[in-house]
N, C-alpha and C positions, 0 to 999 in steps of 0.2 A: 104898810097895812098888813094885817094878819089874816091868814086863810085857815079855816077849820073845816075838816072833811069828816062828816058823820056817816059812818057805814053801819048798817044794821045787818047782823048775821046771827047764825044759830049758836055760835060759841061765845060771842062777846057783844051783848046788846049795847047799842049806842056807843060803839067804839069810835073814839075821836082821834084823828091825826091832825097834825098842824104843819103849816108852812107859811110862806110869805108871798106877796104879790106886788105888782107895780101898776098904779092907776095911769093909764095912757092918755085918756082924754076926758072931756067933760060929759061925753055921752055915757060914761060909766064902764068903758071897756078896760079890762084888767088882764095883764100878762102874768102867768105863773108857770110852774113846771107841771107837766102832765102827771108825773108820779105823785105830786101833792094831792091831786083830786081823783086818782084812780079809785074805782069802785065806790064812789061817793053816792049816797042816797040824798044827802043834803050838804050844800056848801055854804058856809057862813063866813062873811067878810066883816072884820072889825077894824074900823079906822081909829087913828090916834086921837081924834076929837070925841070919841065915845060912841059915834054912830055905828050901828050894826045892821047889816043887810043880808038877806038871803040872795045868793048869786045864781044866775043861770049859766050853765056850760054852753058856750057858743060853739066850740069845736076844739079838738086836740090833735096833736101830731106826734106819733110815736117816734119817728126817726130823729126829730130834734128835741123831744121831751118838752114840748111847749103846749100850753093850753090857754085859751082865751075865755074869760068869764065876763059877765055883764051884770051890773047892779043898776037898779032904778033909784037914782038920787035926785033931789030937788035942786042940785047945783052946789057950787062951792067945793068941788072935789080938789084935793091936792095933787094936781097932775105933775108928773115928772118932766123936767125940762129935757129936751132932746135937741142936739145940734147935729143935723145930718152930715155936716162937713167935718165933724170931729173925727180924727183918726187916732186910735189908741197906740201908744208907743211904749216900748219896754222902758221901765223906770218911772212912768207916770204914777203919781200918787192917786190911790183909789180908796174908797170907803165901801164896805159891804154892809148893807142894811137888811135887817131881818128880825126874826122872833125866835132866837135859839132856845130850845127846850122850854118854850112857852114862858120865858122870863119877861117878855115884853120887848118893845122896840129896842134894838141894840145895834150899835155901830162899831165896826172894827176897821182899823186902818192898815193899809199895806201899799204895795206897788204892783204894777203889772210886771210879772216876772217873765212872761213870754207871750207871744201871739202866734196864732196859726197852729196850735196844738191839735193833732189829729189822732185817730185810732182809739178814741175814748168812748165811742158810741157804736151801736150795732152795725152801721155801715162802714165804720172806720174812716169816713170821709169828712164828717163835719168838723170844722175847726173851732177851737175854744181859746178864750183868754185864760192864761194862768196867772194866779195872784197868790201872794202870801198873806193877804187879809183873811182872818179866820172865817171859815164857812162851816157852820155846825148844823146839826139836826134842827130844822125849823127855819134855817136861812134859805132853803131851796125856794126858788121863785122870786126872791127879793132882788133889790136893785144893787148893782155895782156902779157907783158913780165916781166922777172925777172930783177934783178940788173945787170946781164950780157948781157941783150938784147936778151935772148933766149925766144922763144915763149912758153908761159904757157897756153894760151887759146885764144878763139875768143870771144870778147865782144858781148853779145847778148841782155841783157835786164836789166832793173832796176825797182824797185818798184816806181810807180808814186804816188799812194795813198794807204793808209791802209784802213781797213774796217771801221774805225771811221772817215774817211775823211781827216786825217792828211797826210802831205807829208813827207815820211820818207827820211832820209839822210844817205848816206854812205852804201846803200844796192844795190849792182850791181852783175851781174852774167855773167860768161864766160863759154863757152864750153871747157872742158879740151883738150889740144892739141892732146893727144893720140887718143881720139875719133874723133876729127876733121880730123886728117890726115888719119885715117882708112876710114872714110866716103868719103874723097876726093879721095882716091885711087879707091874706088868702083865706084864713079861717073865718074872718068876718064875712067875706064875700061868698064863699062856697061851703062853709061849714067843715071843710077838710082841705088838705093840701093835695092838689093834683100834680103829679110829677111825670115827666117823660122818662122813658126807660128803653134802653137798647140791649141790655143783657150782656155786658162785658165787664171785666175788670182788667186793669193793666197798670203799668208803671212807666215813668218817664225814662227815656234813653239816657243813661249816664253820660256826663260830658266826655269821658274818654271814648265811649262808643261813638258819640257824635263826631269825634275827631278822627275816627278811623279804626279804633280798636273793636274787637269782637265781631269783625266781619261787616260792620255797618259803617259805610263811608259817608262822612259829611251829611249826616241825617239827623233830623230832630223830629221827635214824635213820641208816640206811646206804644210800647210793646204790649200786645194782648196776652195776658196770662191765662184767662179763662173765658169761655163763651158759654152762656147758659143754654143748655139743650132746648131746642125748639123755641128759643127766644128770638127777638127781632134780628139781632146781629147774625145768629146762626142761620136763620132763614134767608138772610141776604147773602150768605156765603163767607162771612168773616170766620177766620180760623185762629186758633192759638198760634202765637209767634208772628202773626202779621204785625206790621208797624203802621199805626194810624198816623197819617200826615195832617189831615184836616177833617173836621166834622161840621157839616152845615156851613161850609165855606169859611170856617174860622180855623186858624192853625191850632193843631193839637200839641201843646207844649207841656202843660201840666195836667196830669190825670184828674186831680181834684177839680180844677177849673173846667175842664172839658165835661166831666160828669155833671157839674153844676149847670153848665150851659144846656146840656141835654135835658136836665130836670125842668128847665124853663120852657121847653118845647111842648106844645100842646099834643097830647096823644092823638094819633090818627094822621099826623103830619108825616110826609115822606122827606127824608133829608139825604143829601149826598155825603158819602164818607170816602175819602181818598186814602188808600193803603199802599204800602210797598210789600211785595211778595216775590221772592226770588229775583230781586233786582228789577222788578217790573212795577210800574205805577198803575194801579187799578182803581177805578171809580165804581163804587157800589151804592145802591140806594136802599135805605133802611126805613121801614114803616115803624115809626115810634109808637110804643104801647104805653099804657099807664103803669107806673111803678106798682109791683105787686103789693097787695094790702098786707100790713103787719099788725100785730096785736097791740 
């Protein structure tokens, strides 16, 4: 399905931008990218059977670049199949579905080139699927499906130019369906995504460190790089270079996974955090806050 965003402004009346979307259920909920509907005064959804609807924006999330729309249809919507147990693997054949350059529904084929790509969004944490299926302007928000037609991800971006000015080919990215559906559920329920936040950034201890190098003996955890001033962790006494061993009684092995776990904790909760500092194990208690609002 195609999504059209009509924005009224002083320089270009009835400016129209386009993208794609995925119908998630018979209630009329649609997943797309937030950047597809940014600054929209009117959102139009056009289905392949010719039906056209004006869509309501249910909610959007800047950090994942996802948005949920809703249309009021009398039924018979072409809902995307989802297999919650399906795990994407490198080499899987995938199809990218969208409306590139407003040409109409277009399908391109490729494979999953990589999973778990990070560092591509403002937080640097979110992971993406990488694919060589062509993702062009207008494909954003469309479905990346496997050979069975099951949703694998939401197409979201491609590399337009590399640092040396060349135009790369076959490098596109999609938001994994597991994350996309989780964000959708939260947007439907709350209209926004409420995330826990403790105000630190860190990195995993390299294996050589965990084996005794770098002054850290037989230790596995996350080294704190930065602590947000006046943030929850700072108020609890966490400092840069502390090594976090566990958060909320769960081992801190991966910085990405640990921050994702924190994001799922309701703001206002108090959680134990075990750290190593100067060869001493210390338990601190952090009052989780809500992740600061982003534009």
